C-alpha positions as CSV (number, residue, x, y, z in Angstrom):
1,M,-20.0,7.3,-11.6
2,T,-16.7,7.2,-9.6
3,T,-16.2,8.8,-6.3
4,K,-13.0,9.7,-4.6
5,T,-12.7,8.9,-1.0
6,T,-10.9,11.7,0.6
7,F,-9.7,12.2,4.1
8,T,-8.1,14.5,6.4
9,P,-4.6,15.5,5.1
10,G,-1.6,14.6,7.2
11,P,0.5,14.7,9.1
12,W,-1.8,13.1,11.9
13,T,-0.1,13.2,15.3
14,K,-0.9,11.9,18.6
15,H,-1.4,13.4,21.9
16,R,-2.1,12.4,25.4
17,R,-5.2,13.9,27.0
18,S,-4.0,15.8,30.3
19,Y,-6.8,14.4,32.6
20,A,-6.1,10.7,31.7
21,D,-3.8,8.0,30.1
22,V,-5.7,8.4,26.9
23,W,-5.1,9.4,23.5
24,R,-6.2,11.6,20.8
25,I,-5.3,12.0,16.9
26,R,-5.3,15.3,15.6
27,G,-4.7,16.2,11.7
28,K,-3.7,19.3,9.8
29,D,-4.9,22.7,11.7
30,K,-5.8,20.4,14.6
31,V,-8.6,18.8,13.3
32,L,-9.6,15.8,15.7
33,I,-9.3,12.3,13.8
34,A,-9.7,9.9,17.0
35,D,-10.6,10.5,20.4
36,D,-10.4,8.4,23.7
37,L,-7.8,5.8,22.3
38,F,-6.9,3.7,25.5
39,L,-3.8,2.0,23.9
40,E,-0.9,4.2,22.8
41,A,-0.2,1.3,20.4
42,D,-3.4,2.4,18.7
43,A,-2.8,5.9,18.6
44,N,0.3,5.1,17.0
45,L,-1.0,3.1,14.3
46,I,-3.7,5.6,13.6
47,A,-1.3,8.7,13.4
48,A,1.0,6.7,10.9
49,A,-2.2,6.0,8.4
50,P,-1.5,8.9,6.2
51,D,2.5,7.9,6.1
52,L,1.7,4.3,5.2
53,L,-0.7,5.2,2.7
54,A,1.6,7.5,0.9
55,A,4.5,5.0,1.2
56,L,2.6,2.3,-0.4
57,K,1.2,4.5,-3.2
58,G,4.8,5.7,-3.8
59,M,5.8,2.2,-4.2
60,L,3.4,1.5,-7.0
61,D,3.9,4.8,-8.7
62,Q,7.8,4.7,-9.0
63,P,9.7,3.1,-11.6
64,E,12.0,0.0,-10.8
65,T,15.1,1.6,-10.5
66,N,17.9,1.3,-7.8
67,A,17.5,4.9,-6.5
68,A,13.4,4.9,-6.6
69,Y,14.0,1.5,-4.4
70,D,15.8,2.9,-1.9
71,T,13.5,6.0,-1.7
72,M,10.4,3.9,-1.4
73,M,12.2,1.4,1.3
74,Q,13.1,4.5,3.5
75,R,9.6,5.8,3.3
76,A,8.2,2.8,4.2
77,Q,10.4,2.1,6.9
78,A,9.7,5.4,8.2
79,A,5.9,4.8,8.1
80,I,6.4,1.4,9.8
81,A,8.3,2.9,12.6
82,K,5.8,5.7,13.2
83,A,3.1,3.1,13.5
84,E,5.0,1.3,15.9
85,G,5.7,4.4,17.8
86,R,9.4,4.4,17.2
87,T,11.6,7.1,15.7
88,P,12.9,6.1,12.1
């Protein structure tokens, strides 16, 4: 039997804790994904996880046309920018 792994739906967002330079990640409906992250870079990467997964799945699901390739590349670039803490 095959089981499907599910996770909290995105988007996931990072938030700085009010009392310290510590980060937490929240998902849809403010569900706590991760807490007490000391490096903002780690928070960026974790928050980008649903976007990165969707971009990669999209690359595999699309036919190889110029328009589809451009769309896939834009999604991948946006996901990478989020993971690196940049605005795409």
